[in-house]
C-alpha positions in Angstrom: -31.7 8.8 8.6 -30.3 6.3 6.3 -28.2 3.8 8.3 -28.1 0.4 7.7 -26.6 -0.9 11.1 -28.1 -0.7 14.5 -26.5 2.1 16.9 -25.4 -1.4 18.8 -23.6 -2.4 16.1 -21.9 0.9 15.6 -20.9 1.3 19.0 -19.3 -1.7 19.2 -17.5 -0.8 16.3 -16.1 2.5 18.3 -15.1 0.6 21.2 -13.1 -1.5 19.4 -11.4 1.4 17.8 -10.6 3.4 21.3 -9.3 0.2 22.4 -6.8 0.1 19.5 -6.1 3.8 20.3 -5.5 3.1 23.6 -3.0 1.0 22.9 -0.9 2.8 20.6 -1.1 5.5 22.5 -3.4 7.8 20.6 -5.5 11.0 21.1 -7.2 10.5 18.7 -7.6 9.8 15.0 -8.2 11.9 11.5 -9.8 9.6 9.2 -9.9 10.1 5.7 -10.4 6.8 3.9 -14.3 6.6 3.1 -14.6 3.2 4.0 -13.6 3.4 7.0 -16.1 6.4 7.6 -18.7 4.8 6.6 -17.8 1.6 8.8 -17.5 4.0 12.2 -20.3 6.1 11.7 -22.8 5.1 8.5 -21.3 8.2 6.6 -22.0 7.6 3.1 -21.1 9.8 0.1 -18.7 10.0 -3.0 -17.5 13.5 -1.9 -14.2 12.3 -0.3 -13.1 13.3 -3.7 -12.4 16.6 -2.5 -11.3 17.1 1.0 -12.9 16.1 4.4 -11.9 14.4 7.5 -13.8 12.2 10.6 -11.8 13.3 13.9 -12.4 10.7 16.5 -11.2 11.0 19.9 -10.0 8.2 22.2 -13.1 8.7 24.5 -15.3 7.9 21.3 -16.6 11.6 20.1 -16.6 12.1 16.4 -16.2 15.5 14.2 -16.4 15.6 10.4 -15.0 18.4 8.7 -16.7 18.7 5.4 -17.9 20.9 2.8 -21.4 22.3 2.5 -22.3 20.2 -0.4 -22.0 17.1 2.0 -23.5 18.6 5.3 -27.0 16.9 4.4 -25.2 13.8 3.1 -23.4 13.5 6.4 -27.0 14.3 8.5 -29.0 11.8 6.4 -26.7 8.8 6.6 -24.8 9.1 9.4 -24.5 9.1 13.4 -22.5 12.1 13.0 -23.6 15.1 15.4 -20.9 17.2 15.3 -20.3 18.3 11.7 -18.4 21.4 10.9 -17.7 23.2 7.0 -14.7 24.5 5.6 -15.7 26.9 2.8 -15.1 26.9 -1.3 -13.7 30.0 -2.1 -10.2 31.1 -4.3 -8.2 31.0 -1.8 -9.7 28.2 0.5 -6.9 26.1 2.5 -8.7 23.8 4.5 -6.0 22.5 6.4 -6.5 26.0 8.0 -9.6 24.8 8.8 -8.2 21.3 10.3 -6.1 23.1 12.1 -8.7 25.4 13.8 -11.2 22.4 14.4 -8.6 20.3 16.4 -7.6 23.6 18.3 -11.0 23.9 19.5 -11.4 20.2 20.2 -7.9 20.1 22.2 -5.4 18.5 20.4 -3.2 21.2 21.1 0.0 19.0 22.4 -1.3 15.7 21.7 -0.6 12.4 19.9 -2.7 11.8 16.4 -3.0 8.8 14.4 -3.8 9.9 10.5 -4.7 7.4 7.6 -2.1 8.5 4.7 -2.9 5.5 2.5 -6.1 6.5 1.2 -7.6 8.1 -2.2 -9.1 10.1 0.4 -6.0 11.6 1.2 -4.3 13.5 -1.3 0.0 13.9 -1.4 -1.1 17.4 -1.7 -3.4 18.1 1.4 -1.4 16.0 3.1 1.7 17.4 3.2 -0.3 20.9 3.9 -1.6 19.1 7.1 1.6 17.9 8.1 3.1 21.5 7.7 0.5 23.2 9.5 0.1 20.6 12.2 4.1 20.5 12.5 4.5 21.8 16.5 0.9 21.8 17.1 0.1 18.1 17.6 2.2 14.8 16.9 0.9 13.1 13.8 1.2 9.4 13.8 1.2 6.9 10.6 -2.3 4.8 11.1 -3.1 4.2 7.7 -4.2 0.4 8.4 -5.5 0.7 12.1 -9.5 1.1 10.7 -8.7 -1.2 8.2 -7.1 -4.1 10.2 -10.8 -3.6 12.5 -12.9 -4.2 9.3 -11.6 -7.1 7.8 -13.2 -9.6 10.2 -16.8 -9.1 9.6 -19.7 -9.2 12.0 -23.2 -11.3 11.4 -24.7 -8.2 10.2 -22.2 -7.4 7.8 -22.0 -11.1 6.5 -25.7 -10.6 5.6 -25.2 -7.8 3.3 -22.0 -9.5 1.7 -24.3 -12.8 1.0 -26.6 -10.6 -0.7 -24.0 -9.0 -2.6 -23.3 -12.5 -3.8 -26.4 -13.5 -4.8 -26.9 -10.2 -7.0 -23.0 -11.5 -8.3 -24.5 -15.0 -9.5 -27.5 -13.3 -10.7 -25.2 -11.0 -13.1 -23.6 -14.1 -13.9 -27.1 -15.8 -15.0 -27.4 -12.5 -17.3 -24.3 -11.9 -18.7 -24.4 -16.1 -19.6 -27.7 -15.5 -21.2 -26.4 -12.6 -23.5 -23.1 -14.3 -24.7 -23.3 -15.4 -28.1 -21.5 -15.2 -30.9 -22.5 -11.3 -32.5 -23.2 -10.8 -29.1 -22.0 -6.8 -28.3 -19.8 -6.5 -25.0 -22.4 -3.2 -24.3 -25.5 -5.6 -23.9 -24.0 -8.2 -21.6 -22.7 -5.4 -19.2 -26.2 -3.6 -19.2 -27.8 -6.8 -18.7 -25.2 -7.9 -15.9 -26.1 -4.0 -14.2 -29.6 -4.4 -15.0 -29.8 -7.8 -12.6 -27.9 -6.1 -9.6 -29.7 -2.7 -9.8 -33.1 -4.5 -10.3 -32.4 -6.3 -7.2 -31.1 -3.5 -4.5 -27.7 -3.3 -5.3 -25.4 -0.4 -5.8 -22.9 0.6 -8.2 -19.9 -1.7 -7.7 -16.0 0.0 -6.3 -14.9 -0.3 -9.5 -16.4 -0.9 -13.4 -16.7 -4.5 -14.2 -13.8 -5.5 -15.9 -15.0 -7.2 -19.4 -12.7 -8.3 -22.4 -12.8 -10.2 -25.5 -10.4 -11.5 -27.9 -7.3 -10.6 -27.4 -8.6 -7.7 -24.6 -9.4 -10.7 -22.9 -6.2 -11.0 -21.3 -6.7 -8.2 -19.7 -7.1 -7.3 -15.8 -8.7 -3.7 -16.1 -11.0 -2.2 -17.5 -11.2 -0.2 -20.7 -13.1 2.2 -23.1 -14.4 0.6 -26.4 -16.7 -2.4 -27.0 -17.0 -5.4 -29.9 -18.8 -7.8 -31.0 -18.3 -11.8 -30.4 -16.5 -13.7 -33.0 -17.6 -17.0 -33.9 -14.8 -18.5 -31.9 -14.0 -16.0 -29.3 -13.3 -15.7 -25.3 -14.7 -13.4 -23.0 -13.0 -12.2 -19.7 -15.6 -10.9 -17.0 -15.1 -9.8 -13.5 -17.6 -8.3 -11.6 -19.4 -7.7 -8.1 -23.0 -7.6 -6.8 -22.7 -4.5 -4.5 -25.3 -4.2 -1.6 -24.8 -1.4 1.2 -21.8 -0.9 -0.6 -20.3 -4.9 0.7 -19.2 -6.8 -2.2 -18.8 -10.3 -3.5 -16.4 -10.4 -6.3 -16.6 -13.2 -9.1 -14.1 -13.9 -12.1 -14.6 -16.5 -15.3 -13.3 -16.5 -19.0 -16.2 -17.3 -21.4 -15.6 -19.5 -24.9 -17.6 -18.6 -28.0 -18.0 -21.7 -29.8 -15.6 -24.7 -29.7 -12.6 -24.1 -26.6 -9.1 -24.6 -28.0 -6.7 -27.4 -26.6 -4.8 -24.0 -24.4 -8.1 -23.2 -22.8 -8.8 -26.5 -21.9 -5.5 -26.9 -20.4 -5.3 -23.8 -18.5 -8.7 -24.3 -17.2 -7.7 -27.2 -15.6 -5.2 -25.9 -13.9 -7.0 -22.7 -13.0 -9.6 -25.2 -11.4 -7.1 -27.0 -9.7 -5.1 -24.2 -8.5 -8.0 -22.7 -6.9 -9.1 -25.9 -5.4 -5.9 -25.7 -3.7 -6.0 -22.7 -2.2 -9.3 -22.8 -0.6 -7.9 -25.9 1.3 -5.6 -23.4 2.1 -7.7 -20.8 3.5 -7.7 -22.4 7.2 -8.7 -20.5 10.0 -5.0 -19.9 11.2 -3.0 -20.2 8.0 -1.5 -17.1 6.6 -2.3 -15.2 3.4 1.4 -16.7 2.3 -0.1 -20.1 2.7 -2.7 -19.4 -0.1 -0.9 -17.7 -2.5 1.4 -20.4 -1.9 -0.8 -23.2 -2.9 -1.6 -20.9 -6.2 1.7 -20.8 -7.3 2.7 -24.3 -6.7 -0.2 -25.8 -8.9 0.5 -23.9 -11.8 4.4 -23.2 -11.8 4.2 -27.1 -11.7 2.2 -26.9 -14.7 4.5 -24.9 -16.6 2.4 -21.8 -16.1 5.0 -19.8 -14.1 5.2 -16.9 -16.4 1.6 -17.0 -17.6 -0.1 -16.6 -13.6 0.3 -13.0 -12.0 1.9 -12.4 -8.5 -1.5 -11.9 -6.2 -4.7 -14.2 -6.2 -6.9 -12.6 -4.4 -7.5 -10.0 -1.6 -10.3 -8.6 1.3 -13.9 -8.0 0.5 -16.0 -5.9 2.3 -17.8 -2.1 2.1 -15.6 -0.3 -0.4 -15.8 2.7 -2.5 -14.4 4.2 -5.4 -11.9 3.5 -7.6 -11.6 0.3 -6.3 -13.6 -2.8 -4.2 -10.3 -3.9 -3.2 -10.1 -3.7 0.0 -6.8 -4.9 2.2 -5.2 -7.4 2.9 -3.6 -9.1 -0.6 -2.7 -12.7 -1.6 0.8 -12.6 -2.4 3.7 -14.5 -1.6 5.1 -13.9 2.1 1.9 -12.3 3.2 1.9 -13.0 7.1 -1.6 -12.2 8.1 -3.2 -14.8 9.5 -6.6 -15.9 8.6 -9.5 -14.7 11.0 -12.9 -16.5 11.0 -15.5 -14.4 9.3 -12.8 -12.8 7.1 -14.1 -12.6 3.3 -11.5 -13.3 0.8 -11.5 -13.2 -3.1 -9.6 -16.0 -4.7 -8.2 -15.0 -9.0 -7.1 -17.8 -10.8 -5.4 -15.5 -13.8 -3.7 -17.6 -16.7 -2.9 -15.1 -20.0 -0.2 -15.9 -22.6 0.3 -13.4 -24.3 2.2 -15.2 -27.2 -1.2 -17.4 -27.9 -3.4 -14.3 -26.8 -5.3 -17.3 -24.6 -6.7 -16.3 -21.5 -8.5 -18.2 -18.5 -9.7 -17.0 -15.4 -11.4 -17.9 -12.9 -12.7 -16.3 -9.7 -15.5 -16.1 -6.7 -15.7 -15.0 -3.2 -15.9 -16.7 0.3 -15.9 -16.6 3.8 -13.6 -18.0 6.4 -14.9 -20.3 8.7 -13.7 -23.3 11.1 -14.7 -26.2 9.1 -13.1 -24.3 5.5 -14.0 -21.8 3.5 -18.1 -21.0 2.3 -18.9 -20.1 -1.0 -21.4 -17.1 -1.7 -21.8 -17.9 -4.9 -24.3 -21.5 -6.2 -22.6 -21.3 -9.3 -19.9 -24.6 -10.3 -16.7 -24.2 -11.2 -17.2 -25.2 -15.0 -15.8 -24.0 -18.2 -18.6 -22.5 -20.0 -18.5 -22.4 -23.8 -21.8 -20.7 -25.6 
């Protein structure tokens, strides 16, 4: 069995979930987010692309309804013992299997929480389930219940996140060594992935972002590669991943001599990051961190060149994205708690001059202030 945590750790997580379900007067919960299933029971798969659900009772009983392709996946990677299958065929309706499973488990007339804010439950199946269970059981949205439990990390989780941070550093070292005039972006990406996979890392929750020249202004991955010019800019956003735990980083590297705007944007981004980290105090809000970011960049006259969010939580994430809630944006009242792991990104993109500058790193929230997960200093790197 490929479990990455002790049975004691999983029991502690279940106890917290049971307590939360009872406080919300839930008789059980239907989980569809792969992150929830992995956190609670170790279940590790990309089979959430198809229909599946983990049903958890307020007594702590777990039932997984999935496809035959994921039977052994569940047996090998999770603590789940009650695994039930719905069969693929032309007229398959897994919502019928959900109904029969819940009926067999005694949920008729009960109140069930359901995760709907997840790629693990699309609108098609969500609508079918709601229609099928109408009059059978009462459904209450519980989309963020497990997310709120996951956001504060255990000692064991922090160990994996620290390892992810080491892999992020290694990937950055590899990227720096490959960055020079004439270098191909594909070779830079290959070096970064090699640094991670060769030391036991995993695929990250989403593609690494890489873009040079005008594409250095992009905040998403896109297909297509180019060779770096004698004077260029290269934006990278990446994350080492270890046991699916992430610790993202972000940087814009300069090829040749940086422009005056590069220097101006770098100083502003660095100052903003410093102020955001000062605001990352236990008891402060996520909104406080965003305000610190906005104040610095707006004072520097860069309001129209910044984003409306400057980071998010990090944890165990699956495709299509390594971003974990909550996000750092204006007015977010979520309180910072000890052992949260947050990624701060300072992104300045000027479409008028096609100039980009980014800085991003992950930290653990602690009583004395954030603990950085990277060994790299915040320097402007020219190659």
